[in-house]
BALOBA-1460 file (C-alpha; in Angstrom, 3 decimals):
// residues 149
<rec num="1" residu="m" x="27.384" y="-8.924" z="-56.566"/>
<rec num="2" residu="l" x="30.657" y="-9.917" z="-55.089"/>
<rec num="3" residu="r" x="30.869" y="-13.621" z="-54.453"/>
<rec num="4" residu="g" x="33.246" y="-16.387" z="-54.440"/>
<rec num="5" residu="v" x="36.762" y="-17.469" z="-53.312"/>
<rec num="6" residu="h" x="39.673" y="-16.161" z="-55.718"/>
<rec num="7" residu="s" x="43.119" y="-16.970" z="-55.446"/>
<rec num="8" residu="l" x="45.475" y="-13.757" z="-56.703"/>
<rec num="9" residu="s" x="49.077" y="-12.952" z="-56.828"/>
<rec num="10" residu="m" x="50.303" y="-9.306" z="-55.508"/>
<rec num="11" residu="d" x="53.442" y="-7.962" z="-57.137"/>
<rec num="12" residu="s" x="56.144" y="-6.612" z="-55.356"/>
<rec num="13" residu="k" x="54.611" y="-2.975" z="-55.516"/>
<rec num="14" residu="g" x="51.835" y="-4.445" z="-53.668"/>
<rec num="15" residu="r" x="49.435" y="-4.416" z="-56.723"/>
<rec num="16" residu="m" x="46.752" y="-6.994" z="-57.289"/>
<rec num="17" residu="a" x="44.489" y="-7.555" z="-60.202"/>
<rec num="18" residu="i" x="40.539" y="-7.495" z="-59.461"/>
<rec num="19" residu="p" x="38.987" y="-10.733" z="-61.049"/>
<rec num="20" residu="s" x="38.098" y="-9.874" z="-64.630"/>
<rec num="21" residu="r" x="34.629" y="-10.917" z="-64.186"/>
<rec num="22" residu="f" x="33.964" y="-8.150" z="-61.387"/>
<rec num="23" residu="r" x="35.878" y="-5.236" z="-63.253"/>
<rec num="24" residu="d" x="32.736" y="-3.896" z="-65.199"/>
<rec num="25" residu="a" x="30.431" y="-4.289" z="-62.342"/>
<rec num="26" residu="i" x="33.005" y="-2.137" z="-60.353"/>
<rec num="27" residu="s" x="33.543" y="0.241" z="-62.967"/>
<rec num="28" residu="e" x="29.673" y="0.695" z="-63.442"/>
<rec num="29" residu="v" x="28.657" y="0.940" z="-59.910"/>
<rec num="30" residu="c" x="31.605" y="3.094" z="-58.556"/>
<rec num="31" residu="q" x="33.620" y="4.116" z="-61.637"/>
<rec num="32" residu="g" x="36.683" y="2.090" z="-60.293"/>
<rec num="33" residu="e" x="36.631" y="3.782" z="-56.847"/>
<rec num="34" residu="l" x="37.154" y="1.524" z="-53.696"/>
<rec num="35" residu="v" x="37.787" y="1.961" z="-50.268"/>
<rec num="36" residu="l" x="40.203" y="-0.449" z="-48.459"/>
<rec num="37" residu="t" x="40.293" y="-0.701" z="-44.637"/>
<rec num="38" residu="i" x="41.275" y="-3.097" z="-42.016"/>
<rec num="39" residu="d" x="38.996" y="-5.674" z="-40.406"/>
<rec num="40" residu="t" x="38.616" y="-5.040" z="-36.444"/>
<rec num="41" residu="e" x="38.270" y="-8.923" z="-35.688"/>
<rec num="42" residu="e" x="40.594" y="-10.745" z="-38.433"/>
<rec num="43" residu="l" x="43.995" y="-10.087" z="-40.101"/>
<rec num="44" residu="c" x="42.500" y="-9.568" z="-43.288"/>
<rec num="45" residu="l" x="41.362" y="-6.221" z="-45.074"/>
<rec num="46" residu="l" x="37.872" y="-5.046" z="-46.309"/>
<rec num="47" residu="l" x="37.647" y="-3.730" z="-49.923"/>
<rec num="48" residu="y" x="34.295" y="-1.910" z="-50.363"/>
<rec num="49" residu="p" x="33.115" y="-0.104" z="-53.691"/>
<rec num="50" residu="l" x="33.013" y="3.622" z="-52.769"/>
<rec num="51" residu="n" x="28.943" y="3.814" z="-52.746"/>
<rec num="52" residu="e" x="28.909" y="0.915" z="-50.317"/>
<rec num="53" residu="w" x="31.572" y="2.287" z="-48.042"/>
<rec num="54" residu="e" x="29.852" y="5.630" z="-47.814"/>
<rec num="55" residu="i" x="26.648" y="4.013" z="-46.401"/>
<rec num="56" residu="i" x="28.668" y="2.211" z="-43.700"/>
<rec num="57" residu="q" x="30.959" y="5.406" z="-42.887"/>
<rec num="58" residu="q" x="27.800" y="7.184" z="-42.276"/>
<rec num="59" residu="k" x="26.253" y="4.617" z="-40.047"/>
<rec num="60" residu="i" x="29.593" y="4.430" z="-37.748"/>
<rec num="61" residu="e" x="29.941" y="8.050" z="-37.836"/>
<rec num="62" residu="a" x="26.512" y="8.524" z="-36.307"/>
<rec num="63" residu="l" x="27.292" y="6.321" z="-33.478"/>
<rec num="64" residu="p" x="28.030" y="8.029" z="-30.054"/>
<rec num="65" residu="s" x="31.630" y="8.486" z="-29.885"/>
<rec num="66" residu="y" x="31.660" y="8.917" z="-26.150"/>
<rec num="67" residu="n" x="31.390" y="4.949" z="-25.968"/>
<rec num="68" residu="r" x="34.645" y="3.620" z="-25.825"/>
<rec num="69" residu="a" x="33.508" y="0.449" z="-28.173"/>
<rec num="70" residu="v" x="32.183" y="2.601" z="-30.542"/>
<rec num="71" residu="r" x="35.259" y="5.061" z="-30.580"/>
<rec num="72" residu="r" x="37.538" y="2.286" z="-31.258"/>
<rec num="73" residu="i" x="35.500" y="0.839" z="-34.292"/>
<rec num="74" residu="q" x="35.419" y="4.484" z="-35.514"/>
<rec num="75" residu="r" x="39.189" y="4.809" z="-35.275"/>
<rec num="76" residu="l" x="40.030" y="1.656" z="-36.681"/>
<rec num="77" residu="l" x="37.785" y="1.240" z="-39.742"/>
<rec num="78" residu="i" x="37.374" y="4.942" z="-40.519"/>
<rec num="79" residu="g" x="40.744" y="5.818" z="-39.572"/>
<rec num="80" residu="h" x="42.561" y="3.081" z="-41.821"/>
<rec num="81" residu="a" x="39.975" y="3.767" z="-44.559"/>
<rec num="82" residu="t" x="41.879" y="4.372" z="-47.710"/>
<rec num="83" residu="d" x="40.770" y="5.548" z="-51.058"/>
<rec num="84" residu="i" x="41.774" y="3.235" z="-53.824"/>
<rec num="85" residu="e" x="41.121" y="3.410" z="-57.661"/>
<rec num="86" residu="m" x="41.262" y="0.628" z="-60.066"/>
<rec num="87" residu="d" x="43.512" y="1.265" z="-62.810"/>
<rec num="88" residu="g" x="42.734" y="0.761" z="-66.719"/>
<rec num="89" residu="n" x="44.249" y="-2.993" z="-66.133"/>
<rec num="90" residu="g" x="41.964" y="-3.927" z="-63.251"/>
<rec num="91" residu="r" x="44.435" y="-3.411" z="-60.598"/>
<rec num="92" residu="i" x="44.525" y="-1.755" z="-57.281"/>
<rec num="93" residu="l" x="47.404" y="-0.737" z="-55.060"/>
<rec num="94" residu="v" x="47.452" y="-1.885" z="-51.456"/>
<rec num="95" residu="p" x="49.324" y="0.442" z="-49.376"/>
<rec num="96" residu="g" x="52.178" y="-0.816" z="-47.290"/>
<rec num="97" residu="p" x="50.713" y="-0.169" z="-43.765"/>
<rec num="98" residu="l" x="47.597" y="-2.272" z="-44.837"/>
<rec num="99" residu="r" x="49.696" y="-5.094" z="-46.586"/>
<rec num="100" residu="e" x="51.568" y="-4.884" z="-42.976"/>
<rec num="101" residu="h" x="48.397" y="-5.229" z="-40.930"/>
<rec num="102" residu="a" x="47.065" y="-8.342" z="-43.009"/>
<rec num="103" residu="r" x="50.442" y="-9.683" z="-43.587"/>
<rec num="104" residu="l" x="49.836" y="-9.873" z="-47.099"/>
<rec num="105" residu="d" x="52.579" y="-11.423" z="-49.139"/>
<rec num="106" residu="k" x="52.649" y="-12.659" z="-52.813"/>
<rec num="107" residu="k" x="49.882" y="-15.110" z="-52.536"/>
<rec num="108" residu="i" x="46.546" y="-13.783" z="-51.468"/>
<rec num="109" residu="v" x="43.029" y="-14.747" z="-51.539"/>
<rec num="110" residu="l" x="39.897" y="-12.455" z="-52.526"/>
<rec num="111" residu="l" x="36.753" y="-13.566" z="-50.559"/>
<rec num="112" residu="g" x="33.531" y="-12.365" z="-51.886"/>
<rec num="113" residu="q" x="31.004" y="-11.064" z="-49.288"/>
<rec num="114" residu="g" x="28.448" y="-9.684" z="-51.148"/>
<rec num="115" residu="n" x="28.690" y="-5.869" z="-50.841"/>
<rec num="116" residu="k" x="32.490" y="-6.093" z="-50.283"/>
<rec num="117" residu="f" x="35.508" y="-8.432" z="-50.616"/>
<rec num="118" residu="e" x="37.958" y="-9.659" z="-47.451"/>
<rec num="119" residu="v" x="41.598" y="-9.598" z="-48.773"/>
<rec num="120" residu="w" x="43.399" y="-12.396" z="-46.993"/>
<rec num="121" residu="d" x="47.023" y="-14.050" z="-47.173"/>
<rec num="122" residu="e" x="46.216" y="-17.246" z="-48.767"/>
<rec num="123" residu="t" x="48.019" y="-19.198" z="-45.805"/>
<rec num="124" residu="y" x="46.493" y="-17.761" z="-43.081"/>
<rec num="125" residu="w" x="43.198" y="-17.696" z="-44.892"/>
<rec num="126" residu="q" x="43.314" y="-21.420" z="-45.366"/>
<rec num="127" residu="e" x="44.095" y="-21.817" z="-41.604"/>
<rec num="128" residu="r" x="41.173" y="-19.675" z="-40.511"/>
<rec num="129" residu="r" x="38.728" y="-21.442" z="-42.874"/>
<rec num="130" residu="d" x="39.749" y="-24.870" z="-41.475"/>
<rec num="131" residu="a" x="39.254" y="-23.658" z="-38.054"/>
<rec num="132" residu="y" x="36.056" y="-22.254" z="-39.030"/>
<rec num="133" residu="l" x="35.054" y="-25.824" z="-40.587"/>
<rec num="134" residu="q" x="36.135" y="-27.544" z="-37.593"/>
<rec num="135" residu="d" x="34.437" y="-25.331" z="-34.699"/>
<rec num="136" residu="d" x="31.561" y="-27.555" z="-33.504"/>
<rec num="137" residu="a" x="31.188" y="-25.267" z="-30.845"/>
<rec num="138" residu="m" x="30.381" y="-22.286" z="-32.797"/>
<rec num="139" residu="d" x="27.214" y="-20.191" z="-31.566"/>
<rec num="140" residu="v" x="24.523" y="-19.822" z="-34.172"/>
<rec num="141" residu="p" x="22.626" y="-16.842" z="-33.966"/>
<rec num="142" residu="e" x="18.779" y="-17.490" z="-33.970"/>
<rec num="143" residu="a" x="18.102" y="-15.794" z="-37.284"/>
<rec num="144" residu="l" x="20.522" y="-18.356" z="-38.972"/>
<rec num="145" residu="l" x="18.986" y="-21.361" z="-37.146"/>
<rec num="146" residu="e" x="15.456" y="-20.297" z="-39.006"/>
<rec num="147" residu="l" x="17.348" y="-20.010" z="-42.604"/>
<rec num="148" residu="s" x="16.910" y="-22.687" z="-44.970"/>
<rec num="149" residu="l" x="19.592" y="-23.339" z="-47.438"/>
C-alpha cells in the first residue's frame, strides 16, 4: 500500500503533509491514527498505520527481555513510539525529539516500504541511496537470489 519516494517539506512547527494519494487509504485503514518511531539502524524514522504497528509491537513485546539485544530493540522501538494523528489537512506533527534523532530539516523524503513509510532528511537519504547503489560487496540473502524481478 505505501510505496514510492516522495519529496516533502516540513514547516517550522515540524508538520509534514502525507501525500494526498495515501490520505484516504490511511483514513480508511486506521482512521488517520499512526505511530512514529526511530529506526534502529539508520538515522530515519518509521511511520506506521496504527494497525500495522500494533502487530509489530506485540511481536517485539513477546521476545525474551533478558536477551540484551532484544531489550535494546524494545527500548528503542517501543520506547520512542509516538502516537500521531493525521489532521483534516492530511498533516502530521513530528515531535521534536524524533526530528532531532533523524536530523530532519525543511526538506524530507517519505520512502514507502509497503506497510510503513521511512522518513528521511532529504540530503541524508540521497547520500545513503547513492551508497547503497554503489555497494558491490553487499551480501544478498539466499531468498533474494531466488527472486525474479
